[in-house]
PLY file of the C-alpha trace (Angstrom):
ply
format ascii 1.0
element vertex 89
property float x
property float y
property float z
element edge 88
property int vertex1
property int vertex2
end_header
12.04 -17.73 38.29
13.30 -18.45 34.78
10.93 -20.83 33.00
13.09 -21.18 29.91
14.53 -24.32 31.52
11.21 -25.98 30.54
12.10 -25.73 26.84
14.24 -28.83 27.25
11.03 -30.77 27.98
9.43 -29.83 24.66
9.01 -32.21 21.70
7.81 -30.62 18.45
6.67 -33.99 17.09
4.45 -34.62 20.11
3.15 -31.06 20.07
2.31 -31.32 16.39
0.47 -34.63 16.68
-1.45 -33.47 19.81
-2.33 -30.16 18.15
-3.88 -31.99 15.14
-5.72 -34.54 17.24
-6.95 -31.85 19.66
-8.24 -29.80 16.72
-10.19 -32.75 15.40
-11.64 -33.53 18.82
-12.67 -29.92 19.35
-14.23 -29.41 15.92
-15.62 -32.85 15.06
-16.50 -34.73 18.21
-19.21 -32.75 19.99
-19.79 -35.49 22.53
-16.44 -34.75 24.17
-16.65 -31.60 26.31
-13.90 -29.03 25.80
-12.89 -29.23 29.41
-11.56 -32.77 28.85
-9.37 -31.92 25.88
-6.26 -30.85 27.96
-6.42 -34.09 29.96
-6.71 -36.10 26.74
-3.76 -34.23 25.25
-1.71 -34.85 28.43
-2.32 -38.59 28.15
-1.84 -38.68 24.37
1.38 -36.70 24.58
2.73 -39.05 27.30
1.85 -42.18 25.29
3.37 -40.80 22.05
6.58 -39.74 23.77
6.94 -43.12 25.50
6.46 -44.83 22.15
9.02 -42.59 20.49
11.58 -43.24 23.26
10.84 -46.91 23.98
14.11 -48.06 22.39
16.28 -45.63 24.31
14.71 -46.30 27.71
11.83 -44.84 29.68
12.45 -42.53 32.64
10.74 -39.61 34.32
12.09 -37.15 31.74
10.28 -39.00 28.95
7.04 -38.80 30.86
7.52 -35.09 31.67
8.39 -34.24 28.04
5.22 -36.02 26.85
2.96 -34.39 29.41
4.50 -30.91 28.88
4.25 -31.20 25.09
0.72 -32.45 25.20
-0.43 -29.58 27.37
1.62 -27.10 25.29
-0.42 -28.15 22.27
-3.60 -26.88 23.95
-1.96 -23.59 24.84
-0.68 -23.23 21.30
-4.18 -23.81 19.89
-5.55 -21.13 22.19
-2.81 -18.71 21.21
-3.49 -19.14 17.51
-7.24 -18.88 18.01
-6.85 -15.68 19.96
-4.40 -14.26 17.36
-6.74 -15.08 14.45
-9.81 -13.68 16.25
-7.91 -10.49 17.10
-6.92 -9.95 13.45
-10.53 -10.48 12.31
-11.91 -7.74 14.60
0 1
1 2
2 3
3 4
4 5
5 6
6 7
7 8
8 9
9 10
10 11
11 12
12 13
13 14
14 15
15 16
16 17
17 18
18 19
19 20
20 21
21 22
22 23
23 24
24 25
25 26
26 27
27 28
28 29
29 30
30 31
31 32
32 33
33 34
34 35
35 36
36 37
37 38
38 39
39 40
40 41
41 42
42 43
43 44
44 45
45 46
46 47
47 48
48 49
49 50
50 51
51 52
52 53
53 54
54 55
55 56
56 57
57 58
58 59
59 60
60 61
61 62
62 63
63 64
64 65
65 66
66 67
67 68
68 69
69 70
70 71
71 72
72 73
73 74
74 75
75 76
76 77
77 78
78 79
79 80
80 81
81 82
82 83
83 84
84 85
85 86
86 87
87 88
């Protein structure tokens, strides 16, 4: 199965915003457990993408792009964290 088709459901703006907000939640808000951060990013990504596309119309693709981009931001954070930790060792 070729998963490159999912790249069409990727918004750099949403990923960037979710990455920054997720970083702040993880490092500054200790009362939020880490296990909830992906769910928060999924919801935040969806809301941001809906707001971005509200003038052009809302459909399932807008929701999917927001959800996928929000979750991608958590994966991107983990990738950078592992890359930085690997270089430090």
